[in-house]
Wavefront OBJ file of the C-alpha trace (Angstrom):
o trace
v 28.947 93.574 -34.271
v 26.474 95.298 -36.592
v 23.180 93.483 -36.123
v 22.993 93.005 -39.917
v 26.437 91.411 -40.118
v 26.214 87.659 -40.475
v 28.973 85.703 -38.785
v 30.237 82.623 -40.682
v 29.025 79.404 -39.015
v 32.522 78.328 -38.007
v 33.047 81.648 -36.194
v 29.718 81.825 -34.331
v 30.211 82.232 -30.586
v 26.587 82.588 -29.483
v 23.170 81.228 -30.318
v 22.057 84.708 -31.393
v 24.761 84.653 -34.085
v 23.701 81.145 -35.162
v 20.041 82.185 -35.309
v 20.841 85.361 -37.237
v 22.747 83.301 -39.796
v 19.918 80.799 -40.156
v 17.325 83.576 -40.449
v 19.381 85.282 -43.163
v 19.788 82.021 -45.072
v 16.072 81.260 -44.784
v 15.320 84.660 -46.317
v 17.743 83.919 -49.173
v 16.174 80.500 -49.732
v 12.677 81.993 -49.928
v 13.978 84.611 -52.358
v 15.460 81.843 -54.529
v 12.199 79.869 -54.380
v 10.310 82.942 -55.577
v 12.739 83.302 -58.495
v 12.386 79.594 -59.319
v 8.589 79.895 -59.376
v 8.840 82.758 -61.892
v 10.686 80.345 -64.211
v 7.959 77.754 -63.681
v 5.419 80.405 -64.676
v 7.492 81.215 -67.762
v 7.466 77.524 -68.682
v 3.680 77.477 -68.358
v 3.503 80.464 -70.704
v 5.904 78.979 -73.255
v 4.911 75.307 -73.406
v 2.616 74.622 -76.355
v 0.334 72.063 -74.719
v -0.803 70.857 -71.315
v 0.746 67.465 -72.094
v 4.164 69.138 -72.061
v 3.836 70.348 -68.465
v 4.785 67.053 -66.776
v 8.152 66.058 -68.206
v 9.505 62.964 -66.456
v 12.814 63.164 -68.337
v 13.355 66.719 -67.062
v 12.378 65.733 -63.530
v 14.951 62.914 -63.561
v 17.552 65.307 -64.999
v 16.958 67.873 -62.242
v 17.127 65.196 -59.521
v 20.374 63.869 -60.994
v 21.929 67.349 -61.016
v 20.798 67.930 -57.429
v 22.327 64.608 -56.373
v 25.634 65.575 -57.982
v 25.621 69.015 -56.387
v 24.729 67.613 -52.972
v 27.651 65.174 -53.155
v 30.020 67.980 -54.179
v 28.828 70.274 -51.383
v 28.535 67.701 -48.611
v 24.754 67.866 -48.298
v 23.101 64.575 -47.325
v 21.778 63.115 -50.588
v 18.594 61.806 -48.962
v 17.747 65.290 -47.664
v 18.306 66.913 -51.056
v 16.313 64.173 -52.825
v 13.341 64.561 -50.473
v 13.335 68.361 -50.693
v 13.643 68.450 -54.481
v 11.022 65.745 -55.000
v 8.570 67.921 -53.072
v 9.751 71.088 -54.832
v 9.423 69.548 -58.287
v 5.973 68.103 -57.643
v 4.795 71.442 -56.250
v 6.289 73.192 -59.263
v 4.497 70.856 -61.670
v 1.168 71.482 -59.929
v 1.831 75.228 -60.012
v 2.743 75.074 -63.677
v -0.508 73.233 -64.479
v -2.488 75.883 -62.596
v -0.743 78.742 -64.399
v -0.998 76.974 -67.767
v -4.753 76.537 -67.304
v -5.229 80.089 -66.047
v -3.396 81.573 -69.024
v -5.536 79.642 -71.460
v -8.950 80.079 -69.851
l 1 2 3 4 5 6 7 8 9 10 11 12 13 14 15 16 17 18 19 20 21 22 23 24 25 26 27 28 29 30 31 32 33 34 35 36 37 38 39 40 41 42 43 44 45 46 47 48 49 50 51 52 53 54 55 56 57 58 59 60 61 62 63 64 65 66 67 68 69 70 71 72 73 74 75 76 77 78 79 80 81 82 83 84 85 86 87 88 89 90 91 92 93 94 95 96 97 98 99 100 101 102 103 104
């Protein structure tokens, strides 16, 4: 096996294959988080006022979509809810920081 080839989870025969798959997925997740943060920064640039940064309707909308996706994909809903709650709150704080920095 090429050391860069990732074996599907249901075909893993060793812990090294499992770990390689997890490591590859972790890298993809971090890459996706970086992309998501760029959109948060774009929001900070586009929003007209600081009052628009925290949008409880949007937060509820995102959490609802995550709940639906987690059900469809067989991800425990409580895990997804906890992760996204943290992600959203971090994103809001980051957006405030970028918003303030852009306007200082």
